[in-house]
C-alpha positions as CSV (number, residue, x, y, z in Angstrom):
1,M,-54.4,-29.4,60.7
2,S,-53.8,-26.1,58.7
3,L,-55.7,-22.9,59.8
4,T,-55.9,-19.8,58.6
5,C,-55.9,-17.0,60.6
6,E,-56.8,-13.5,59.9
7,L,-57.9,-10.0,60.9
8,E,-61.9,-8.9,60.9
9,E,-63.5,-5.8,61.7
10,L,-67.0,-6.4,63.0
11,T,-70.0,-4.6,63.5
12,A,-72.1,-4.9,66.6
13,Q,-74.4,-7.8,66.9
14,P,-77.2,-7.9,69.0
15,V,-77.6,-11.4,71.1
16,L,-80.0,-13.0,73.2
17,S,-78.0,-15.3,75.5
18,L,-77.9,-16.9,78.9
19,R,-74.7,-16.9,81.4
20,T,-73.4,-18.7,83.7
21,R,-70.5,-20.2,85.6
22,T,-69.9,-24.0,84.8
23,S,-67.0,-26.8,84.3
24,V,-66.1,-27.9,81.0
25,Q,-67.7,-31.0,81.8
26,E,-71.0,-29.2,82.0
27,L,-71.0,-27.2,78.8
28,S,-73.1,-29.6,76.8
29,Q,-75.9,-29.4,79.5
30,F,-75.5,-25.6,79.7
31,F,-75.6,-25.1,75.8
32,G,-78.8,-27.3,75.3
33,K,-80.3,-25.0,78.1
34,A,-79.3,-21.9,76.6
35,Y,-80.0,-22.3,73.0
36,G,-83.2,-24.1,74.0
37,M,-84.6,-21.2,76.1
38,V,-83.4,-18.5,73.6
39,Y,-85.0,-20.1,70.7
40,Q,-88.1,-20.8,72.6
41,Y,-88.1,-17.1,73.4
42,L,-87.5,-16.0,70.0
43,G,-90.8,-17.9,68.9
44,K,-92.8,-16.2,71.6
45,L,-91.6,-13.0,70.3
46,A,-92.3,-14.2,66.5
47,E,-88.6,-13.7,65.6
48,Q,-86.0,-15.8,64.2
49,P,-82.2,-16.2,65.0
50,A,-80.2,-13.8,62.8
51,G,-77.4,-16.6,62.6
52,P,-75.7,-19.6,64.0
53,P,-75.5,-20.1,67.8
54,F,-72.7,-18.8,69.7
55,A,-70.4,-19.1,73.0
56,M,-69.0,-16.0,74.3
57,Y,-66.0,-17.4,77.0
58,Y,-65.1,-14.4,79.4
59,N,-62.2,-16.8,80.9
60,M,-60.7,-20.1,80.1
61,D,-60.8,-21.7,83.6
62,M,-62.3,-25.1,82.6
63,Q,-63.5,-25.7,86.2
64,N,-65.2,-22.2,86.7
65,L,-65.9,-21.1,82.9
66,D,-67.7,-17.3,82.6
67,I,-69.7,-18.4,79.4
68,E,-72.5,-16.8,77.7
69,A,-74.2,-18.5,74.8
70,G,-77.2,-18.0,72.7
71,F,-78.0,-16.6,69.2
72,P,-77.7,-13.2,67.2
73,V,-80.7,-11.5,66.5
74,S,-81.7,-8.8,63.7
75,K,-82.4,-6.0,66.5
76,P,-82.1,-5.2,69.8
77,L,-84.6,-7.1,72.1
78,I,-85.4,-7.1,75.7
79,G,-84.5,-10.3,77.6
80,E,-86.9,-12.0,80.1
81,G,-85.8,-14.1,83.2
82,E,-82.4,-15.9,82.7
83,I,-82.5,-14.8,79.2
84,I,-80.2,-11.4,78.9
85,A,-80.0,-8.8,75.6
86,N,-76.3,-8.2,74.9
87,E,-74.0,-7.8,71.7
88,I,-71.0,-8.6,70.2
89,A,-69.1,-5.7,70.4
90,A,-68.2,-3.9,67.1
91,G,-64.3,-3.9,66.7
92,K,-61.3,-5.8,65.3
93,Y,-61.2,-9.5,65.9
94,A,-58.3,-12.0,65.2
95,T,-60.5,-15.1,63.6
96,C,-60.0,-18.8,62.2
97,L,-62.3,-21.5,61.2
98,Y,-61.7,-24.7,62.6
99,K,-62.8,-28.1,61.1
100,G,-62.9,-31.2,63.6
101,S,-64.3,-32.2,66.9
102,Y,-65.1,-30.1,69.9
103,Q,-62.9,-32.1,72.2
104,E,-59.5,-31.3,69.6
105,I,-60.4,-27.5,69.5
106,G,-57.7,-26.4,71.9
107,S,-54.9,-26.6,68.9
108,A,-57.1,-23.8,67.1
109,Y,-56.9,-21.8,70.1
110,E,-52.9,-22.1,70.4
111,T,-52.4,-21.4,66.5
112,L,-54.7,-18.4,66.7
113,S,-53.3,-17.2,70.0
114,A,-49.8,-17.5,68.6
115,W,-50.9,-15.4,65.3
116,V,-52.1,-12.8,67.6
117,K,-48.9,-12.7,69.2
118,E,-46.8,-12.8,66.0
119,N,-48.8,-9.9,64.4
120,G,-48.6,-7.4,67.6
121,Y,-52.1,-7.7,68.5
122,T,-53.5,-8.1,72.1
123,T,-56.6,-9.5,73.2
124,T,-59.2,-8.3,75.2
125,G,-59.4,-11.7,77.0
126,I,-63.2,-12.5,75.5
127,A,-63.0,-15.6,73.2
128,Y,-66.1,-16.4,70.8
129,E,-67.0,-19.5,69.1
130,I,-69.4,-19.8,66.3
131,Y,-70.8,-23.0,65.7
132,L,-71.7,-23.1,61.9
133,N,-73.2,-26.8,61.7
134,D,-75.4,-29.0,64.2
135,P,-73.5,-31.6,66.1
136,A,-76.9,-33.6,66.3
137,N,-76.4,-34.1,62.5
138,T,-72.7,-33.7,61.5
139,L,-69.6,-36.0,62.0
140,P,-67.3,-34.8,65.0
141,E,-64.8,-34.5,62.4
142,Q,-66.7,-32.5,59.9
143,L,-67.9,-29.9,62.6
144,L,-67.1,-26.0,61.7
145,T,-66.4,-23.8,64.4
146,K,-65.6,-20.0,63.7
147,I,-63.3,-19.1,67.0
148,M,-62.8,-15.4,67.2
149,F,-60.7,-13.3,69.7
150,Q,-61.8,-9.7,70.3
151,L,-58.4,-7.4,70.1
152,L,-58.1,-4.0,71.8
153,S,-57.9,-1.3,69.6
């Protein structure tokens, strides 16, 4: 697998999401709940997602992941119940585009981590995955995921 890693400067992106702690085995259930609830809430607000769904990983403890998942929105909105208003912070990010099954994504994390270290950057510890196509109608080997590590300035 050949990955191109690069540096990107992002502006702040408002999001609506759910945050929880869960194990890697329960991720798909959490994603289904989070994306469904946020999408339904956006409909109630007569709003649309401003981009593809994302996940924000605050740690990498596979048995106790601190994770947030939802959709970017075009303007800051107010959350409701479990749905929170947050943002993907402005700043510098190390990024790469991974093509393949979610089960094999660890190698992309290793590649991006090595690139960060080789280029003298330090991460905040927060990692993002942006899911660019739908696993319900895309073959696992064709799935596209943008991985982003937020960098300290």
